[in-house]
Steps between C-alpha positions, in 0.01 A plus 500: 500500500145374569275247327362575159187303410397449136170318433385356170233274366697318233808282518648657185458850644682405821781348290532816296524712815759254646713526183485883515594491871803275434604703196524817707651339812772298319710787381818355658612191301659359820199554725232242564131530537270266688152383410310312766250255352254249645678187373798381297261417210364855497855631518596299188203635299549854622867484408419391146239770460743764626768376263251526210431862590855611584692274266688352796428410861851522651579639840152416632451256787158334512441369852208383709424661837654196678818528295519870579482423871779247463721751319444768760574244777835421340590868491388554857700199622200322645461234229598213730272616780216538256570153362491356852168669567348372176654151526514204730698673780187684603320165527766368734486822700126463541573136590723615792248765598223246523713293741568809706140616522317166517487514880348844500248452218307170497403546139866468405552203733307277257766553239775353716290205620716195416187310407448733201771378266614793290262737685765750601654499151169562325400768753826688474480504117143632513576770755814609308279556199264699724777733619613563143142573402478756779812672362349519154163628621557702816865550594402775744316249715813282523710805585268576794516137619877507488493813714291312757156641415287189498190654334301416194479700179208706642700589818295266719642229719538166320244227597647207692507265199736735317698638794797271426581654165699811615704288740566243226619776263741641758636158591547403132675828422730456799583146397551591136685824583321659207250788531264521204416865577865596497539318166212699358651823627828413335329427174314836510828677575667320215218612273545862604862485401422335164526737205396263221201641307217256569171440326232283659317357201149347523552345844177460698594311813772608744566406858529776758885475511522501122287811476704670776823424315369625165371826656845553650681479167661821378316490170179306436250515215193285526337388179172327586187379330208731573246363748739235618648458853835612363354848429433564871802702616404747773866614523509609135619863457388511140221317319473486122216328311585390150239596238453145368140371509403184687516175301183371343316208660651181354297267282419203723459135406371266772549123469338257741686177541572223750814391692851646468611262221195580287538872564855489361373319189232768452761774548722341239221485247394862561856635480548308174180650370611849596832466316327347199252790483763776539824449310649811666474346849834381635574283810657807673164672474326233713517420872340215696425616850471211741466578875671172593725397206630202698153341483496511121874477432512140379174534309616810320839357420339180366240690295747734333804280461604470137388160363539302182319589176127466516473626855301796624615821327489672838815309596695737281402820687831529691336513841740560785592177692335520838609200708876529468718391792273544801769403754844354543476121535827482692353704790204265510732199518714664771188568708397135479848377582527722804168372630577134423572422866147605588336313216426126481731467197243272339577311181287737294642814661859399455463361151344826382786684667761279336340555159491880539731652240770636738558153652417284199754678279780488757455122557381401148164374617307527173287182495199561723348156445828326588530691828140434593545131431816486706363687798167320495659161446735566794201541728575860600205661675619794710778611733871532429600252773397390845645813660296721267185312592568557866386860450156356424508281815588177318836425658709218375281421198710471185264295281402663170731797547722642233813347655336158517376534143849592375645201684249277316604654167868436576428139611301454180800613298757295691310178594319248284119486513356311794808549727551738793876510463539466880348840570151382602356720228374392162592689191238635268430357159436851368868575463726379214864544423416784260367697794837514678568870421153607607517298824839653572364848449202427731729369770723807488207743499327330795830495688538877451138557592542315829798715580303809399220402745753453779673833433172697483350353818631780725374863490744759371514871408426594142862551403573141601195379309633678190826304534307175532287581200801577283641161600171335382538669160861380472433142598166425339403739221613563145350634179591524131664817372174653375343467847795603713337838561277319752802415714637849469164644598485267804848612606395866463196433723721341760750785478221752559383308806852483630558871452170594662560283807869547574538498876152360561469249784143386462493119482279336238408138451533343159130535434505865596793579276350306214184708536710814511689400188174425320354839599801681349467321167417747230423426139817554289487845334362464149561730207232762453288394202328838451613685192643200309215485250318211660142495616517577873347310786494727806357479849232739618639854552814453293505726189178645632519831312682366188270537201442192288283455196356181650485393867373153591382429856540142611446335838309778668328311784342610826783354714754713313312819414403661729649209702607508868546820692872464546480603866801359684420240767509638858506859366338785681205676338674781321190633326580705189872459557490138377481455122173364364630220280155409373437849368855511361446179300176633354673824407772299326235308305333824390838651408585215269162524334523878441846465350372277219344577166327153510427295806464125480362333815493121545323398819362186652121498484436126485613199701785305340349175636122533452473790254254664739481878510703667769494850652742712293797657678390813689807698391418451132142623554630799692753579226234497228281729709792743553573503127132541412531205264228242439650241268303195402676198654625236254432155642759237420448121520663301780763329283708591200362197314135600542322550165381842619863609514505495119187698426524866406745625617695180461800396708841489332594173674547242220577218743186571701299509176627154414397390850153647449459305178615186669250555781222541246587172327541309827210295635320716757356214701664359808806584702850467355544169683167370373591589142841338543343191644253472212779531244707239688209252526413512130843486342540246215663166591832436335735204497442247784761315703552140393604368841454615859581380848299495820722767647418730209129442547527566874687828451247613240194427716660671802503832306353497141541878468870486578544211254312688230710816541819297488410297191295750296667831596842385627438682829665316788361746764842527660493666838768765556715437808374689802640594837339441839569736794313298760650235724185304587444386856300209371475300182235624263291254298747459215807482726330250729408290200856510374641383840237228531574383146872489576426289805276268295774459244742409777253242631457355153874469448582388855707812584515576877285800589788650705691539171198689361489752780875562471457560126204736555699687767806539284280620213323739739158377387366486861421785731778572749572329832218348702234624259663298222512190720130532582412546134716206398336286766157595369593411139668181622198385694277552194745316271520210745117494530468477125779244472358281774217406269663539156835350589411132527350504152761731346785273622364182333664342201546727200402399144521715186219424249526637144187647337463539125147601377376632165199732478309610191322824595215600263561837349846518652716211382706214642711540815720245674532491879834354611632488854622285787309486830660407831294272720558443871337184621311476175351851502618854408552682832516878542582671828490882514504768765287722281128536562420611142253298296726531195740251661243230428557527129827312460406181694154507346651503148730211591199294612310584182798399281545168680132415481477608132798271428309202638633498856223652717686668782397770747757751609551579871522870593606631844480860616432705817167675534330689780287306745134591435390758757857553631712717270803476729530120474602290202420145393619276225282478193551156338323465168473236228494671156407376154234333290481119529342439153738492205257661252416786734867552582589515132218745430619724779857489378376587150330809642821597676702451181244709300532780752881477480504501121260797472678678790822531300333742265207647682394571859317216681317708767513258798718599800583175684378576848183671380429228246538222761272690743234560232503135382454383860212747558322383183553129583352543847218726381600784727605770253404844637578804277526720809808308605661575168524876545762734638870545449708190432786423730603298800196622695254374243367150551457424130789668315778520758805471280536772235822516303630802308398341170125500586521867603565582136158361396266553797408801710470468878166320501447122529162509327677607179596133456140433389475782243647332192286239317665178374700551182545262209686196619401543866317214674123481446349382829213732569708772673430857393859630543832384357640488853217277620523274196875440541479469881232231486666310212843505660456480873180318584590237764861613536472515878439127514422355838664488842698184562 
């Protein structure tokens, strides 16, 4: 029998004809019929429509063209060969062919260049795809190449840059022992012997082999949409045109919006409006066509997930879930584990791997914070051990590796704090006895990972890699019962690789096999959602001819439609033989539009960042021109909470409406930080402290914003534990300060410095080897330089002097200052390795308290500063701090106490380093506003130390310090800003004089 072609304009007419065809062909209750459809979703819908017309849809097999090819391959006995051609065996065959031909063809020699890591692997995968593409587009060309005819599709000799392709094909076929042309011939012969009545229903795109197989079937009826590519069958023996008229042009609504998130919100509102306006409309009558559903998957799922009462009514529309399970996490973990020997195994990498669900469940690692604290506290940076680091040319260096970090955890569990336990390694204080189980799990996992790295260091054939990978699953992975399908799926992938490569001898490194395993990962097969009554979300082209009452187009952008050409890399110019994917995508778009009664288009016409107008997508403009529609675009505001979103027609989003009302009532002036700062500065003052100490005052002045947040809002600004992957080759500023401070503390207490370096080494606080010795020597020389001048005074006789002062602060109340001040040689002495001006505050306050108590005493302050004109050299800065007059000292302390009392309830806007710098500029008459601009930070001369608390109240501009005028209760000293008023009142003269 030949091919019978039936063409119709309407989906319903084609379904009626299909039902009649099946009714007449299914006279034998034990016989089967076959309907070839474009996709599984289309097959589900067609099956339901046929059942509605026939009363039953039994004995009918709905398959896609690819599934039909697989069935025929099974019958022809070439299923394994076809699987090898379509799978990874072809890539390895091309791999071998590249090796064989690299000497003859220089263009292929680049792929095997050892300097191009992964070059041969990537090239073989790309060329394998090219050969498969040739089979789908022009199998006759490949047949001629296999016969030794090295000509192009036009019969001319191939140019030199493409002359290697026929030889590569022949070498790959010889290595694979699979001939794609013979496979195709077997499929065609199997089709000739097939007696199942077959209907090709509304399929527009077929590869050349698929068309050849269908034409060879014993009985084939083609039902195609008129004027579609599926209606072009030159081999048809009979052509029937159904009398149904073409569908009317759909009613088009065009909505101009912004970014993807806003487009989804607009779509939700418009779909809700459509259902509200038409009670007969059901979710099954609506389809959302999205060319790239993965781009919008999370947004769509979030927008249409059922929420609590009071949410958007569109959440109840039963929209098909889009995101689903995109991949199998187990395969991702296996790929990383296989490549571990080639990775640095940094602290961050391995912690994330340990916390992945397949490993975390097996080893009960559920507390992320605890693991991060343990690993970070143990000083782990990167590398499993010294041997692993040798691959990165760092032989014999075990410091800050995982093995060394685990040793420190074990020492911390077994040995008391401050002791090495005879192992020349200090334990970490981050571990406690309650962490014993977690530390044990970490030790066992790292031990198995080290063995894994050793076992995967040698190349092996794929079958051996499958054995190794199964061992990884057994030793390291585990999942709860509901997720065990992931392990079963991983085993099935490995079984398929093993079956496809039985007898293969190609050796792969661990990185190459990991890449191969990742390339074979396919998304787990999901249930077809079409036909279950939900509102469908389909990619472009799927359900193209299915008629819906409402079709919504979302995400049509120029990079997707018409999008790239789809021409395979390195392909010959095949002219009209190659499919035009751009034209095909546009045809899909037009087909979806013509199959709808109403068309709803949501496009991006405005920038999501600036709200500026953008060029609309070209495909949408083309579509409107093809339909002859000229809808008036509906412009939507940039956010769901914009007031314009609730004008006629109003949005259904109740939460966004509440947000719009809140925005209207909010103060429009200033940035969020400025408004927050103003509210914090003008809060009412509550109950005051009755008694304070000098230490409390010093901590407050060092960071008034932090103190305010802690006292008024109970926000401690706790920093989450973080990991570091870098093993520094020098001490950064903070680390150098810490080492220098440790040395200073040793000098103060009389501890030998050799003990300090042993402690630092055992704690792994210094860089490794000679670099660490150099850095320690640098810090030691600086500490000794500072101590050479401060030591003689610091080591004088110690006297503790009590201070008890009462202050009556107008408008605030009475406060008592009580503390005890330690004098050395009759003066408070402070020695610090820090260069920050805020370190002046504590000794300065001690001097003020002593003088205010009737014992005028200047404090001595020692620190290291840069030599003027020589930033590489340091000198000792020896200062005498304080106010010698008792009345002046008492007035200054009263100002400090006033700031402290007010700062418990409202923000006192005076960062310490900036305030000291400003007070000094004003006192010396050198204030220059130009120097008080720019971004604060360590590079800024005036505001160098910015803590996280100040970032909550100020934007990245130093001049913002001068914006706020003094508030009630702030000092009145002629300054125009609150910052200036407090700076001058608190810090004038704090620098004292050099001794």
